[in-house]
Each structure stands twice: as structure tokens, then as C-alpha cells.
N, C-alpha and C positions, 0 to 999 in steps of 0.2 A: 713382424706383423704390420699390416697396413695401418695408417693413421685412422682411417674411417672404421666404423663399427661393423657395418654390413654393406654389401652391395644389394641393390634391389632384387637381382636375380637370386642371391643367396636367401633373402627373406622368402621369396616365392617358393623356392625349393624346400625350405625348412617347414613352412606352414601348409604346403600343398595348395597354394592359392593360384590366382590368375591375375595378370596385370590388366587393369581397365582404366583407360584414359580418354573419356569422352571429349571430342572436339580437339584432341591433341594428336597431331600427325607425326610428331617427332619420334621416329623409330629408335632413337638412342636412349629413350627413357629407361629401358630395361637395364642400361649400364650405369644408372644413377647410383651414387654412393650415399650412405646414411651414416650420420655422425652420432646420433643418440636416439632415445625413445622417450615418449611422453604420452600420458593419458589425460592430461589436463592442459587446456589452452593457456592457463595462467603461468605455466612453467615451460612452455615451448621455447626451444632454442633453434637458431639457424641450423638447418641440416637434419633436423629430427624427423622421425616417422611418428605420426600421430595415430594413437589407437582409439578408434571410435567404439565406445562401449555403451551398450544399452543398459541403463539402471532402472531402479524403481521410480525415481523422480525425474531423471534427465536422460536424454538419448544423445550420446556423444556424436552421432551422425549430424545432429543439428548445428554443430560447432565446427564442422570441417572447413568451411570457408574462412572462419576466424583463425583456425590453426594454420592454414596455408598462408594467410596474410601476415601471421607472426613469425613465419620462417620455416614451417614444416615443408619438406620437399615431397612428401607422399603420405598416404594414410593407409591404415589397415582397417578394413570395414567388412560388414556382412550385409549391407543394404545397397544394392546397385543403384536404385532410383534416387538415393541421397547424395550421389557423387556429382559435384558441380562440374560444368565444362571447364576444361583446362587443368583439372586435378588428376594426378597420377595416383591410382589406388591399387592395393593388393586386395582382391575380393576373396573372402573365405566363407565357409558355412556358418561359423560362429567365431566372433572376434576373441572372446575370452579363451576358448580352446586354442586358438592360433597363438595367442600370447604365451600360453604354456609351452607349445611346441617350439616357439622361437627362443624361449628361455632355456629349454633343454639343449637346443642347438648351441647357444652361447656358452652354457656351462661346460660343454665338452670342447668347444672351440678354444676357450681360454685355458681350460684344463686345470682349474683350481681344485684343491681338496675341498670337500664339502661335508659339513657337520650339520645334521638336522636334529632338532630338539622338539619333543612333544611330551604331553603329560597332563593329568588333571589339575595338578598344582605344581608351581615352581618352574614352569618352562621358561617364563620370561627372565626371571632372576638367573636361572642356570645358563640360558643362552647368553645373557650379558656377561656373566662370569667367565664362561668359556671364551668369548670374544676378547675379554680383557687379558686373559692369560696368553692366548695365541698372539695378540697384538704386541706383547712384550718383546717378541723376537721375529715375527713374520708380518707380512702385509695382510691384514685381515679386514674383511668387510662383513657387516652383520645386518640382520633385520632391524629396521627402524620403526618406531611407533607401533609396534605389534602388528605389522603388515604380514599376517600369517595365513591369509585365505587364498582362494583360487586366483585372485587378481594380485593381491599384495605380495605373495611369495614369489611368483614369477617376475614381478616388477623389481623386487629386490635383487634377484639374479641379474636381470638386465641392467640394473643400475650399478653393478659392481665395476670398479675401475679395471682396466685391462691388465694392470700389474698386480691384481689380487692373487695371493697365494692360497689363502684359506677363506672360504665363505661359510658363515655360521647362520643358519636359518631356523626360524621358529615355525612349526606346523600346528595350526589350530584346527579344530573340528567342531561341528555341531551334529553331524549325522554320519552313519556308517558309510564308508566308501570315500570320504573326503581326504583322509590321510593317504589312502591308496593312490588317489589321483595326484596329490602333491609330491609324494615320495618318488613317483615314477618320472616326474619332471626334474627333481633335484638330484636323484641318483646318489644318495649320500655315501661317503666312504666310512663315516661314523654316524650311527643313529643313537639317540638317547631317549629312553622313556623314563621320565622322572618319577611319576607316580601314576597309579590307577585308583581313582576314587569314585565319588558319586556325582560329579559335576554335571554329567550329561544323562543322568538316569531317567529324567522325564522323557527324553526322546528315544533312548536306547533300551530302557526297560529293566536292566540288571547290571550289576558290576561286571559280570562275566562278559556281557555284550560290549561294555565299555572297554574291557581288556582286549577283546577281539579287535575292536576298532583301532585302539592304540597300536596294537601289534601289526597293523597294516603297514606301518613304516618299514617293516622288514622287506616288503615286496619290491622296493626300489633300491635296496642296498647294492652297491657295486660289488663285483666279484672280488673276494678277498677282504671284504669290509668287516666292520665290527659293530655290534649293538651293545650298548651299555644300559643296564637296568638297575632298579632298586633291589639290592641283594637282600634287604630285610623283608621283602615281599616274596615269600617262597612260592606262592601261586603264580606270580608273574615270572619268576625265574623258570619254573617248570614249563609254563606256557611258551615262553620264548625258546627254550631249549628244544621243545617238541615241534616248533614252527620253522626255525631257521633252516635254510638249505645247506647242503654240504659246502664247506669252504668259508662260511661266515662264522666269525669268532664271537662268542658270548662273553661279556665282561660285566662286572657289577661294582657297586659302591655300597658301603655299609657303615652305620654308626653303632652297630652292636657287635663288632668284631668280624674277623674275616671268616665267615661261616657259610659262604655260598658255595665253596668248594670249586671255584673257577680258577683257571690259570692266569687270568688277567683281572685284577681288582684293585680297588682303593678302599681303605677302611680307616676309621678314626678311632683313637684311643685317648685316654686321659683327658677327656673333654671337661673343661673348667670354665664356668661362667664367672670369671674373676672380675669382670668389669661390668658396670651397669649397662653399657652400650656395646658389648662385644663378647667374644668368646675366644679361648685359646685351646688348641688341641694338637695332638701328634697325629700325623697321617703316614700311612705306609702305602706306597703305590707299587704293586707287584705286577710285573709283566713276565712273559714266558722266559725271557733271557736274563732279567735282572730285577732287583728289588731296590727301591729308593725310599729312604726314610726322611720324612720332613718333620723336624722337631719344632715345637712351639709355633704352629701356624696360627696367625692372629687374624680375626675378622672384626670389622667395624659393624657387625650385624648381630642380631639377637636370634636365638632359637636353634634347636637341634636341626630343623629343616634346612637352615642356611649352611650348617656344617656339611650336610649331605650334598647340597647344591655345589659347594666349593670342591667337594671330592670329584664330582663329574668334571669340573674344570681342570683340576690337577691331573686327573687320569688322561683327559684329552691332550693336555700339554705334554705329558710323558710320552704318549704314543707318537706325537708329532715332533718330539725331540726338543721341546722347550726346556732350557736349563732350569734346574730345580729352584735356584735362588730367585730367578726372575718370575717363575710361576707363583712362588710363595708371596713375593712382594705384590704381585698383581692382585691376588685375592685379598690381601691386606688393604689395598688401596680402594677396593670396591665399596662404594657407599650405597646405602639403602635408598631406592627411589621413593619419591613422595607418595604417601598413602599406602606403602607396603611394609608396615612395621617400623616406620621411622620414629625415633624417640626424641621428644622435645623436652629439654630440661628448662622449665620456666622458673621464674623467681619464686613462685608459690608451690607448684606441684609438677609432677612428671606426666606428660601426655604421650601415649603410644598411639600413633595414627596408623591403623591397619585397616582403613576404610575403603580400600580399592575394590575389594570384592569379598565374598564369603562362601565357603563350602564347608562340609563337615571336617575335611582334612585341615583346611586353613584355620578354622575355628579352634581345633585342638592345638595347632601350633601357636596360635595367639594366646591361648590360656597358659601355655608353658612359658611364653615370654613374660606375661604379666606376673606369673608366679615367681620367676627368677628376678626380674627387674624390681619388683615390689617387695622383695624380701626385707622384713623388718619395718615395713611401712603399711599404711592402710591401702588395700588393693580394691579397686572398683572396676568392674567389668560393665561396659556400656555397649549393649548388643542389639542389633536389628536382626531381621530374618535372613534366611538363606533361600534364594529364589531358584526356579527351574528344577525343582525336585519332584514335581508331579505328584503322583499318588503316594510317593514315599515321604512326602514333606512332613507329615505329622509324626511318623515314626522316627525320622532322622532328627527332627527338632527335639523330640523327647530324649533321644539318645545323647544328643549334644548337651541338653540341659542336665542330664544325669552326670555326664562327664564333668561339666562345669562345677557341679555340686561337690565333686571330689577334691577341688583345689583349695577349699577353705577361704574363698575370697570374702572380704568384709561386706561387700554389697554388690548386687547385680541389678542394673537397670535394663529392662528388656521391652522391645516393641516389635510390631510386625503381626501379620495374620496368624502366625503359629506360636505366638507368645505363650498362650496357655499350655500348649504341648510342651514347650521348653520348661515352663514353671513346674508342670507336673513331674517332668523328669528330674528337675533340680531338687524338688522337695522330696522325691523318693529316696534321695541319698542324704540330704541335709535339710531336715524339717525346720530347723531353727535359724537358718541363714536369712539374711535380709534381702528380699527380692522386691524391687519396685516396678510394678507393671505400668507401662506408659501407652497412651493411645496412638501416638505418632512421634515423629522426630522433634517437633516443636514442644510436645509435652515432655520428652526426654530432657531437652534443654532447660525447660522451666524447673523441673524437679531436681535435676542434677546441680543446677546453679545454686539452689538453696541447700544442697547437701555437702558439696565438696569443701574440703578444709585444706589448709596449708600442710604440705608434706605428703599428700595423697599421691597415688599412682593410678592414672586413668587409662583404660584400654577402650578404644573406639573400634568396633568391628561390626560390619554389616555388608550385605550386598550393595552394589554401587548405587542403585536407585533410591536408597534411603537418604542419600545426601550426607552421610556421616563424615565425609572428608571436610565439608564446610563446618560441621559441628565441631570436629576436632580442632580446626583452625580457630574457631571462636574461643575455645577454651585455652588454646595456646596464648591468644591475645589477653584473655582474662587473667591467666597466670602471670603475664608480664605487665599487666596494667597497674 
């Protein structure tokens, strides 16, 4: 393979564009070689092609001259009038669409295996676990910084080194049709749907519509590919089985036994929360031709949901031939990212920082973590609201409040616009439990500071805008102060 990334002619053909070079008579421009890609003038390297993208706040076309001055040899653009004299441009109808076309071209030019992960909850942790397992034996490149949209995902593909063997991508969505667009660029060999929940219900209207949108990932699957789903969600399994075209294999993972009835699956048994900051379980990975037993798989993570996430990684590893011992070691070494259920053992009390975001599904998982980690101690749930639930918000906060009431926590601090719905749900199951209503995050801090005692276990959980990650950090400092 040539040292350069693309020729200019290759880019033109891949995106269906035309070369435009005002004031430049050099006919050899079409034979130009391109070494890399960039959409940010701050990261331009010599030999790059610069992508001029129009955004809400800035228009990348306004920085074309700066990009060329910093080393870009050409630009990809959709505004002819913005191309300065002497600059070589590939003109297209829409720059973002063209980036996707170029990424698809590169994906097949390099020929790496591609794994795509989507889901209402758990997609980032699953994607990172899968990448960790694959990296134990193969050259693997993965989505960075949650770059999972119509710009970030294609840029991840285009950023993959040429010696990449496996590419692991995260596919995000807000509206129907977005995953369909992304999967047709990535053309995954393996697709994963971690969960179908209520995270997008405000925009999509029902869980069934959310499931349909997640199942769009099937549309881009390569011939002979595989889709792995949550085997404990029978509706999802049935939906996928009725949707996949002939030749696509359906597989599953389960934490409730191998009950999906599929020929390829991974399931966990003997799950033991033996450590305050981890879990041990046995995993069985069954493929058509063989079954692999993984005994005493150990995670430095909390919660049954992380067991399931690790099963996706173990199954992907088995499909790609990763040795069992390396796969088990890889999931064991995986550490919880900041704000996603990380447990801090301070001098005075334990803080569970799960403040990255909140949905009904992740709230349930967080309650389970507090219940297990706080066994034998005073357990305090510090909760904010779940956003982007639209007309379902009151009902779902009531439902989550009722669920929380079933855990027997010693105290619950709650804030947010739907706090009264939560409290009504909570009280419907546990009328005598201590619930402290707070007007805002600052009020939570004030009341909790006067309540917390040595030996307590505190869970901080809310949608990101509540700023609970900062609040959790302040209580970590308080506990060590």
C-alpha cells in the first residue's frame, strides 16, 4: 500500500466531487497525494486535506486560508465562492455527506473488520470493553471521546491507522434514520445493540419506535455478518430475528441463563458481588462449532449491567479468535471511567459517582450498585432528574421512585422538576422511608452535608446538567478532609 492516504483523484471519485482551483493553472493538481485528514485548523499537518464544515457557530470555509497556510494541500468544501485563489478544492454538494462517503471508501480500502455498538444504555462502556479485548491480540482502533455522530464517526474511521485490523465504533442517535445513515458508512461485520430503553422517548414517542431506530444498525451489516443483542430482552430478540436478512447471524448475551435459544451466545452464571468494587462470575461463550467456559471472570466494576457489557466483549473476542485467557485478563483490567459508577473509598465514607447521565435503565442499575456496595452500611441515594423524557417524564419518574422505594435505602435526597412525581412513587411503596426534597443542587449539598455520617455509602445519580459530578467530587474531598 502507498505511503500516502489518498490521491486527489481518489477523493474526487469517492465523494462524487469536482476539482476547483481558482487562479491555479497547474494541471498536475489532480495527481496530488494526501497524507491525512483534518476538520480543525488547530490540528492540521503537512499534506492533510482540510474538511470545511458549516456548523451552528462557525463556518469552516472561513478558515480555508489558515488551513492551507498551516500545511493543508487541498480542501473539501461545498461553497465555491469561499475558495481563495491558489487553493485546490474538491467541491461537493454537502461536505458532511462527502466525509461519510470518503470514510466508507477508506473502510473498504484498508479492509479492517468493523464492530459497531449502539444502545440506549451501556454503549460507551461496551465499546471500550470490546476494544480492550480485541487490542489484547490484534491492532484495534476505536471511537475516542464519544465521537459517534454523522461527523465524529466517519472521522474516527478516517483517523484509523493503515495497519488497523479491527475498528470498533460507537453509533449514537437522537432521531430515527441516524443509525441507518451511520451503519451504511461503517458496514459492520459485527453489530451490537446493548439495550433498548426510554432515553429517546421524547423525540421518538414510544419504546417500540426506539427499538425500530436501534435496529436500523442491521441495514449496514456486511454479508455474512452478525448482530449481538440483549438476550434478556425477548421483544428485542424477536424484533431482530424478524428483521435480519438471510445470511446474517443473530447472537445474544444474557445474565439470566442461556435462554435465548440461539446458536451463538454468551451467558453469565454464579454471579457473586464478593468485592465492594467488583464482581466475579462464570461465563460460557457458545458458538456454532465450539463452547468456551470462562471460570471466575473478575471485573473491577459494579453492577449486573457491567457483567452484561463484558459478555459482549467476550463474545466478540471469541468470534475474532482472541485467546480466552487474554480476553478474561482484558475485561479484568478495564477500569470504570470517571462519573460512570466509579467508587471512591474516602477516609470517612464511600462515594459512588454515577453522575455522567441518567435514564430509567441507568437509574435502576445505580440502585442495584448502591444496594450491593452499601450492604451492612447506611445507604443514601442522592438523585436528580432524568431529562429528555417529554410527556413520559412524570410517569417514568413515578415509576423509578417506586422502584427506588423497594431497595430499603436509609435515606433519599431528590431534586429536579419531577421530584414530586418521584416522591409519590417512592411513598407508594415505602411510606415510612426518609425522603429529603431539595430545591436544587446547591440545596442538596447543604442538606446532605448536615446529614452524612462516617461509614455511610452515598450514590450520586442525575442527568448531566444537574452538575452532580462536581457535587460527588466535593463529597470525596469532604470524606478525605
